[in-house]
N, C-alpha and C positions, 0 to 999 in steps of 0.2 A: 504494500500500500504506500509506504513512504517513497519507494522508488518511482511508482507511478506519478505521485504528486510532484516529485522532484522533476521528472521529465516534462510534465505539463507546465510547471512554472518556468522551466528553462525555455520551452518552446514559445510560450507567451512572451517571455522577456525578449527573445530573439525577434519575433514578429513585430512587437511594439517598437523595438529599437530600429528595425528596418523601416517602419512607417515614419518615424521621426526623421530618419536620415533622408527618406524620400521627400518629406516636406521641406527639410532644410536645403536640399539640393535644388528643389523647385524655386525657393525664395532666392537663392544665390544665383541661379541661372536666369532669373527673370520670367519664369514660367508660372509664377504664383497666380496671375490673372487667368491663365488658361485652366489651371487646376481649379480655381474658384468657379469659373464658368462651367466646367464639367460637373462640378458638384451641384451647381444650381440646376442644370438640365436634368441631373439624375434625381434630385429630391423633388423638384417642381418643374416638370416639363412646360415650356412656354405654350400659351393658348391664345391664338390671335382673335378668337371670337368672344372673349370675356373682357369686360371693362369694369373696373372697380372704382370706388371713390378715390382711394389712394392708387397711385400708379402701380401697375403689376410688377414692374421691375424692382420698385422699392420694397414691396412686400416679399418678393423672392429673395432679395439680398438680405433682408432681416432674418428670414428663415435660415438661409445659408450660414450667416454669421452665428446664429444661435447654435446650429448643428456643429459648426467648427469649434466654438467655444466649449460646448459640453463634451464634444468628442475628444478634443485635445486634453481637457481636464480629466476625463475618464481614462484615457490612455495613459496619461501621466501618473494618475493614482494607481492604475493597474501595474505600471512599470515599477513604481516604488514598492508596491506590495509584493510583487514577485521577487524583486531584488532582496528585500528584507527577509522574505521567507527562505530564500536560498542561503543567505548569510547565516540565519539562525540554524537551519538544518546542517550547514557545514560545521558550525561550532559544536552543535550537539553530537554530530558523528565523530568529530575529533575527540570530544570529551568521552564519548562512549568507547571509542577505541582505546584511549588511555586507561579508562577504568577497567576494560576487559583485559588489557595487558597486565595491570596490577593484580587483578583477580587470578589470572593464569599463573603469574609468578608466585602468588601466595598459595594457590592450590597445589602447584608442583612441589613447593617446599613442604607443605603440610602432608602431602602424600608420601614424600620421602621419610618424613619423621614418623608417620603412622606405621609404615611397613617395618621400619627398624624397631619400633616398639613391639610390634606383633612378633617378629622373629626373635627378639631379645627377651620375650616373656618366658617365665619358667613354666612352660605348658606341657612338658613331657615328664611323666611320673614313672620312676623306676623303683622297684622294691629290692632291697639288698637281702643278703642271706639271713639277717636277723628280723626281717619283716618290716624294716623301717623304710618309709617312702622318701626317696630322694628326687628332687625336682631339677630338671635340666632345661637348658634353653631350647626353644623350638628349632632354631637354626641348626643345632647339632644333629637333628634328625632329618635335615633337608639336604644333606651333602650327597655326593654321588655314590658313596659307599653304603648308603642306607636304602634298602629296597622295601617298599611298603607292601602290604597285602593287597591283592587285587580285588578284595571284597571284605565284607564283615558280616558277622552274625547278628550285629546290632544288639549285643548283650552289653549294656552299659554298666560301668562301675562309677562310684562316686568317691572322689578324693578331695578333701578339704572344700566340700561344697560344690565341686565342679564335676560335671559328667565327663567321663573318660571312656576310652575304648582301646583295645589292643590294635596295633597297626603295623608292627615290624615283622617283616618276613626274614630279613637277614641284615646285619649291620656290624660295622666295626666301631661305631660311635656310641650306640646305646644297646641295651640288652633286648632280646627278642620278646621279653615279657613286659617291655615298656608300654605305657598307655599315653595317648595324646588327648589333650583337653579339647572337647568339641567347641568350647567358647573361642579358642584360638583359631580353629578352622572357620568358624562363623565370621570372625573378624577379618580373616584373610579374604574370604569370598566377598565380604562387605567392602573391603578395600578395592577389589576387582570391580565390583558393581559401581562404586563411586567414580572410577575412571571412565567406565562405559557411559554413565549418565552425563558426565562432563563432556564427553565427545558428542553425544546426541544434542546437547544444548549449545555446542560450539564454544564452550568455555575453554576447552583444550583443543589445540590443532592436531591434525593427523600426525605431524612430526613429533608432537609432545609425547606420544605413547612410546616412542623409542627410548625415552628416558627410563622406562620402567621394565624393559624386557628382561633384565637380569633377575628381577624379583618375580616375574611371571613364569620364567622358564623352570623355576624350581618345582612348580606344580604340574609340569608337562612330561615328566619321565619318572622311571623307577616305580611304576604302578600307582602314582599319586592321583592321577585323574580318575582311573577306575575306582580307587578307594573313596575319593570324594563323591563320585556318583553313587556309590553304595550307601554312603552316609546321608547325603542330602537329596538324592534322586537326580536323575539326568536333567530334568527341566531346570533345576536350580543352578546348573552349570552352564546354561546358555550364554550368560555374560562372559564367563571364562573362555568359552569357545570363540565368541565374537571378538574378544580382545586379542586372543592368540592369532586369529585370522587377520585382524587389522594390523598387528605388528608385522606379520609376514608380508602382507601386501604393501604396506608403507615402506618397509625396509627395501623392498625390490624397486619401488617407485623412486625413492629418494636416494638410494644407494648407500645408506648407512644402517648399521644394525643387522647386517646380513648374517652375522654369527648365530642369530636366533634360529634362522631356517636351517643352518648347518647343524646346529645342535639337535634340532628336532629330527633331522634326517638320521643322525647317528644313534641317538638314544631316546628319542621321543616315543611316548606311548602310542602304539598303533590305533587304539580305540579313539584317542583324541584326534589324530591326523585324519581318520576317516570322517570325522564330524566337520572338518573344514571344507570350504568350497573347492571346486575343481581347480580354480586358478591358484589358490594357496597350496594345494597338494602338488601341483605341477612345479611351483617355485621350490618347494621343499625337495622334491625329487631331483631337480636340476642343480641344486646347491652343491658346491664343492667344498670338502673339508679343508680347514686350514688350522694352523697352530693356535691362533687366538681363540678358536671356538671350542677347544678341548675342555677348558675348565672356566666357567663363568667366575667373575670376581666374587660373587656371593658365596662361592664354595671354597675359595682358597683359604 
């Protein structure tokens, strides 16, 4: 709607400016009388068979002068209104763009802080030989050496008021009897959902999603996607699939962050890759391994 109004105002401004230029050139070239006569004949064609108390020519001239005065006034008012509207719209768009840039900067910084808080939370519960519960950082269970289960029996346990579940298939970092807090997994998916909603409302640009691929990739391999689907059901992982797909497509388009596709090709969960669009699958299949894609910085 704003774009349409802006184009209408611009068109009117151009037309009125051309009309004033035409009038000015007519005055400068001495064609004002001809233009005036043309206006008279258009607004009040001469009639040889009518005689009035006042001479007909005088009446016609008064009418023409009135039309010119009102017309020029109306055109001038419209020109000023269109110009003022365009200036106001320009300032508003500039302020909106600046505000959006600040919001995008604040949001990206907040997203970085939130994901670090999630991964740094003591959300993994381990039980030692004496039956004592030890809490470990979630990030320690998200390394490349920890394989999660590809499903769950949904038999929950409760540790310190948190609902937990067994999740480790094999690991060098945590024990196979370790349990993960469902609250932490909820927060991780909420973080994913927040990025997707920011993309939909254009608060984040397409290229901004490349800032987070190293935190997204930790949920894309070692059975983590199937495990999350078993916990939250497949429909709840649609935003995760959309974000994964967006990162793959954007990295190919921009030429940055291609390590994400390389990593998916090498160790990505097949069930996740099957959910991506055909274009994203083709990009992953055509990606070439390189040294930088072997170990994301989030796992080093």
